[in-house]
DRENLUM-379649 format. One line per field, with one value per residue (C-alpha): residue number from 0; residue in one letter; chain; x, y, z. Coordinates in pm, 1 decimal. Layout:
BEGIN
resi: (NUM  ...)
resn: (a  ...)
chain: (A  ...)
c1: (X  ...)
c2: (Y  ...)
c3: (Z  ...)
This chain:
BEGIN
resi: (0  1  2  3  4  5  6  7  8  9  10  11  12  13  14  15  16  17  18  19  20  21  22  23  24  25  26  27  28  29  30  31  32  33  34  35  36  37  38  39  40  41  42  43  44  45  46  47  48  49  50  51  52  53  54  55  56  57  58  59  60  61  62  63  64  65  66  67  68  69  70  71  72  73  74  75  76  77  78  79  80  81  82  83  84  85  86  87  88  89  90  91  92  93  94  95  96  97  98  99  100  101  102  103  104  105  106  107  108  109  110  111  112  113  114  115  116  117  118  119  120  121  122  123  124  125  126  127  128  129  130  131  132  133  134  135  136  137  138  139  140  141  142  143  144  145  146  147  148  149  150)
resn: (m  r  p  d  d  s  g  r  d  d  g  r  s  g  t  v  l  m  q  q  r  d  f  i  g  v  h  g  g  l  w  e  f  p  g  g  k  l  e  p  g  e  s  p  e  g  a  l  v  r  e  l  e  e  e  l  g  v  i  v  a  p  g  d  l  e  a  v  g  f  a  s  g  r  t  a  s  v  e  e  g  g  k  g  p  p  r  p  l  v  i  l  l  y  m  c  f  r  w  q  g  e  p  r  a  i  e  a  a  d  v  a  w  v  a  p  g  a  i  a  g  l  r  m  p  p  l  d  y  p  l  a  e  a  l  q  r  h  m  g  a  v  e  n  n  l  q  k  s  g  t)
chain: (A  A  A  A  A  A  A  A  A  A  A  A  A  A  A  A  A  A  A  A  A  A  A  A  A  A  A  A  A  A  A  A  A  A  A  A  A  A  A  A  A  A  A  A  A  A  A  A  A  A  A  A  A  A  A  A  A  A  A  A  A  A  A  A  A  A  A  A  A  A  A  A  A  A  A  A  A  A  A  A  A  A  A  A  A  A  A  A  A  A  A  A  A  A  A  A  A  A  A  A  A  A  A  A  A  A  A  A  A  A  A  A  A  A  A  A  A  A  A  A  A  A  A  A  A  A  A  A  A  A  A  A  A  A  A  A  A  A  A  A  A  A  A  A  A  A  A  A  A  A  A)
c1: (19.6  136.2  96.3  -65.1  269.9  476.7  612.0  545.0  288.8  224.8  -127.9  -93.2  -131.0  -331.8  -341.8  -262.3  -74.2  -169.9  -58.7  -201.5  -161.4  -11.2  -329.8  -234.2  -303.2  -569.8  -698.2  -500.9  -556.8  -723.3  -569.5  -439.3  -250.4  123.9  269.3  302.4  366.3  637.1  925.3  995.7  1148.3  992.2  831.9  463.0  685.3  964.2  829.8  650.9  994.5  1098.7  841.3  787.6  1134.6  1160.3  782.0  793.4  1151.9  1131.5  1261.3  1093.8  1251.2  1003.7  922.5  764.6  484.5  169.9  -101.8  -466.5  -614.8  -652.3  -857.4  -896.3  -1058.6  -882.8  -693.1  -802.4  -877.6  -745.4  -1096.2  -1052.1  -734.3  -481.1  -215.8  -357.5  -685.0  -778.2  -579.0  -656.7  -535.6  -478.5  -413.9  -292.1  -263.7  1.9  17.5  375.7  409.7  788.0  990.1  1344.0  1293.2  999.9  752.8  716.0  539.6  832.0  629.7  327.3  137.6  94.5  74.3  -155.3  -208.9  -574.7  -796.7  -902.4  -1235.5  -1244.9  -1048.6  -1406.8  -1464.3  -1163.7  -1195.3  -981.9  -943.8  -1266.5  -1012.0  -900.0  -1234.0  -1277.5  -921.6  -1010.3  -1314.8  -1024.2  -865.6  -1153.2  -1225.3  -876.7  -825.1  -1133.8  -1028.9  -694.3  -876.4  -1108.6  -837.6  -664.2  -943.5  -991.6  -626.4  -653.2  -377.3)
c2: (38.5  362.4  556.3  863.3  1074.5  906.5  1215.3  1231.6  1364.6  1071.3  1024.9  689.0  775.8  568.7  290.8  -20.1  -273.0  -513.7  -755.9  -870.5  -1229.0  -1339.1  -1456.9  -1793.0  -2113.8  -2085.2  -1730.5  -1586.8  -1214.7  -1178.6  -876.6  -1030.2  -947.2  -997.7  -1302.7  -1674.0  -1971.9  -2056.1  -2288.5  -2602.4  -2460.6  -2077.9  -1827.7  -1663.9  -1361.1  -1516.6  -1626.7  -1252.6  -1087.1  -1376.7  -1320.6  -948.1  -902.2  -1200.8  -1020.3  -673.0  -571.7  -454.3  -501.5  -531.5  -603.6  -888.0  -659.0  -409.7  -661.7  -629.2  -863.6  -814.7  -1152.0  -1486.7  -1686.6  -2055.6  -2261.9  -2525.3  -2533.1  -2542.9  -2888.7  -3037.8  -2984.6  -2596.2  -2533.6  -2662.4  -2893.2  -3149.2  -3248.1  -2992.7  -2882.3  -2724.9  -2343.0  -2103.6  -1766.3  -1482.0  -1102.1  -840.4  -469.0  -323.2  53.8  57.2  -97.7  -15.2  6.1  110.8  -183.6  -297.1  -612.5  -856.2  -1149.5  -1080.1  -870.5  -572.2  -391.7  -128.6  120.1  52.4  265.0  12.8  66.0  -41.3  -326.8  -583.5  -435.9  -612.4  -925.3  -1124.7  -1511.8  -1601.0  -1614.2  -1301.1  -1113.1  -1221.3  -1063.5  -731.0  -752.6  -817.8  -529.2  -288.2  -427.8  -409.2  -56.4  69.9  -40.1  145.1  468.8  411.3  393.0  733.7  909.9  759.2  878.5  1167.4  1135.4)
c3: (-8.1  -47.1  209.4  269.4  414.7  127.2  45.1  -302.5  -553.9  -751.3  -737.0  -559.9  -200.4  12.5  -334.6  -310.3  -562.4  -737.1  -1046.2  -1332.9  -1416.9  -1761.0  -1986.4  -2002.3  -1721.5  -1453.7  -1394.8  -1675.4  -1687.6  -1374.2  -1095.6  -798.6  -456.4  -528.3  -337.8  -419.1  -276.1  1.8  -21.8  224.1  522.0  456.9  680.1  531.4  590.0  428.2  145.2  38.0  74.7  -169.9  -372.3  -394.4  -523.9  -773.9  -925.6  -852.5  -814.5  -478.4  -154.2  201.3  514.6  707.6  1008.4  759.8  703.6  914.7  866.8  790.9  668.7  508.5  279.4  229.6  -27.2  -273.8  -595.0  -908.5  -1043.0  -1389.8  -1524.5  -1374.1  -1566.7  -1294.4  -1211.7  -1053.4  -797.2  -594.6  -283.7  54.2  -12.0  228.9  129.2  420.6  313.1  432.7  384.7  373.8  353.2  328.0  28.4  -197.5  -547.7  -793.6  -827.5  -1143.9  -1377.7  -1404.9  -1360.3  -1425.4  -1728.2  -1550.7  -1201.0  -1130.4  -756.2  -713.3  -453.5  -180.6  -258.5  -632.5  -578.0  -515.2  -889.2  -1059.2  -1228.1  -968.6  -825.6  -600.5  -301.0  -387.3  -274.7  85.0  91.8  -45.9  216.5  510.6  357.0  345.6  730.9  840.3  703.1  853.6  1223.4  1158.0  1050.7  1383.3  1562.0  1432.7  1505.4  1838.3  1917.3  1791.9  1483.8)
């Protein structure tokens, strides 16, 4: 997420970075939250740090990640374009306000900064919709806490 106090006048303050999948394979061309799969022995935060560098070219410190929510379901079956029988799937969503580098589409078709309220209007894989809802709830709670604290 691009913080409101980023000091940049690029029109992206308060927006969320989304990536568009390549137009091949399962969910081709759909928009999603950046990330990927865990490697053996890797923590979720470690996997996200690695994936953000591989997919977007940005460097993130694990301590700069803030857990937001999760969604669970199953992977796509062969009939749905998947690589095998359906398996349980859990996706974790994190926010990050600090990174090094300018995000770019390295392993995706495109990237875009999207207003949080517009994310649910994107064409996304099914499990990204509950993640978008979790993000909205989290951001609402943060905003409410800021108002209560007077900041």
